[in-house]
Steps between C-alpha positions, in 0.01 A plus 500: 500500500351754734727375778802541274397851413454583877841360584653704218344821626654462847340712767289682242273203427272664244734664259835418336700823492811592284735488805371156612534353144864635477591346827353165406713517176813582704423228744478254205836608361349692209679805382213735386474863437238742629369540149465126469306476830278790388437325164400181691259690728355695208423180304291362787363821634155522336362785709831697466534577868872397489452183697376152422200365698392137525260510211762663273756238613247220408436652164866508429549135607222410270653704214840315567319163508601434850142429597 
């Protein structure tokens, strides 16, 4: 899962930022608004820094029963 997270982050290996998440959604053919992206980040962003780090990502995956 950590490798998946790192690949999602792109060059910024430690944090998943709003801009990167939006690009991933576009690349996957998802039409998504900025508000929806922000909502996704806010749900996972436990420390409220506006980005998702690896531990926050892992917590979200557990919450979604992916792990």
